[in-house]
C-alpha positions as a Markdown table, in Angstrom:
| # | Residue | x | y | z |
|---|---|---|---|---|
| 1 | Unk | 206.4 | 49.4 | -25.2 |
| 2 | Unk | 205.5 | 48.1 | -21.7 |
| 3 | Unk | 208.1 | 49.3 | -18.6 |
| 4 | Unk | 210.0 | 46.7 | -16.6 |
| 5 | Unk | 210.2 | 46.8 | -12.3 |
| 6 | Unk | 213.3 | 45.1 | -10.8 |
| 7 | Unk | 213.2 | 44.2 | -6.5 |
| 8 | Unk | 215.8 | 42.9 | -4.9 |
| 9 | Unk | 215.1 | 41.8 | -1.4 |
| 10 | Unk | 218.0 | 40.5 | 1.1 |
| 11 | Unk | 216.3 | 38.5 | 4.1 |
| 12 | Unk | 216.0 | 35.5 | 5.9 |
| 13 | Unk | 213.9 | 32.6 | 4.9 |
| 14 | Unk | 210.3 | 32.5 | 7.3 |
| 15 | Unk | 210.4 | 28.5 | 6.4 |
| 16 | Unk | 211.1 | 26.2 | 3.9 |
| 17 | Unk | 209.7 | 26.9 | 0.8 |
| 18 | Unk | 206.2 | 24.8 | 0.2 |
| 19 | Unk | 206.4 | 23.2 | -3.8 |
| 20 | Unk | 203.1 | 22.2 | -5.0 |
| 21 | Unk | 201.8 | 21.2 | -8.6 |
| 22 | Unk | 198.8 | 22.7 | -11.0 |
| 23 | Unk | 196.4 | 21.2 | -12.2 |
| 24 | Unk | 198.7 | 21.3 | -16.5 |
| 25 | Unk | 201.8 | 20.1 | -13.9 |
| 26 | Unk | 203.7 | 23.4 | -14.2 |
| 27 | Unk | 205.7 | 23.3 | -10.4 |
| 28 | Unk | 204.9 | 26.2 | -8.0 |
| 29 | Unk | 207.1 | 27.0 | -5.2 |
| 30 | Unk | 206.0 | 29.5 | -2.4 |
| 31 | Unk | 207.8 | 31.2 | 0.7 |
| 32 | Unk | 208.1 | 33.6 | 3.3 |
| 33 | Unk | 211.5 | 36.4 | 3.2 |
| 34 | Unk | 211.6 | 38.5 | 6.5 |
| 35 | Unk | 214.0 | 41.6 | 5.2 |
| 36 | Unk | 214.9 | 43.2 | 9.0 |
| 37 | Unk | 216.3 | 47.3 | 8.9 |
| 38 | Unk | 217.7 | 48.9 | 11.3 |
| 39 | Unk | 217.7 | 52.8 | 12.9 |
| 40 | Unk | 219.3 | 54.8 | 15.2 |
| 41 | Unk | 216.3 | 57.0 | 16.5 |
| 42 | Unk | 217.6 | 59.4 | 19.7 |
| 43 | Unk | 220.5 | 57.6 | 21.0 |
| 44 | Unk | 218.1 | 54.5 | 20.1 |
| 45 | Unk | 218.7 | 51.4 | 17.6 |
| 46 | Unk | 215.2 | 50.7 | 16.6 |
| 47 | Unk | 214.3 | 47.7 | 14.2 |
| 48 | Unk | 211.6 | 46.7 | 12.5 |
| 49 | Unk | 211.2 | 43.6 | 10.2 |
| 50 | Unk | 209.0 | 43.4 | 6.5 |
| 51 | Unk | 207.7 | 40.0 | 5.9 |
| 52 | Unk | 206.9 | 39.4 | 2.3 |
| 53 | Unk | 205.3 | 35.9 | 0.2 |
| 54 | Unk | 207.4 | 35.3 | -2.6 |
| 55 | Unk | 206.2 | 32.5 | -5.8 |
| 56 | Unk | 208.7 | 30.9 | -8.1 |
| 57 | Unk | 207.6 | 28.9 | -11.3 |
| 58 | Unk | 209.3 | 26.3 | -13.1 |
| 59 | Unk | 213.1 | 25.9 | -13.5 |
| 60 | Unk | 213.9 | 28.2 | -11.0 |
| 61 | Unk | 210.8 | 26.8 | -8.3 |
| 62 | Unk | 213.1 | 23.8 | -8.6 |
| 63 | Unk | 216.3 | 25.7 | -7.6 |
| 64 | Unk | 214.3 | 27.0 | -4.5 |
| 65 | Unk | 213.2 | 24.1 | -3.8 |
| 66 | Unk | 215.9 | 22.4 | -3.5 |
| 67 | Unk | 218.8 | 25.2 | -2.1 |
| 68 | Unk | 216.2 | 27.2 | -0.1 |
| 69 | Unk | 216.4 | 26.6 | 3.8 |
| 70 | Unk | 214.4 | 27.5 | 7.1 |
| 71 | Unk | 216.9 | 30.9 | 8.4 |
| 72 | Unk | 218.9 | 30.8 | 4.8 |
| 73 | Unk | 220.1 | 34.0 | 3.9 |
């Protein structure tokens, strides 16, 4: 039986989702997500941001294009 890996990312959208259709008519939404991390190093607060490219398909792509906007959490 194949294994399932699950990842949950919490961050802010870098831009509005871009939607398109495949030649077979399936909807695809793509967007970037910024996830920030803060920590203390020697009394100094440091921060780094990782960017993730997200791609959603069909019904989830439609939901993302309706409700997600640049800067939303």
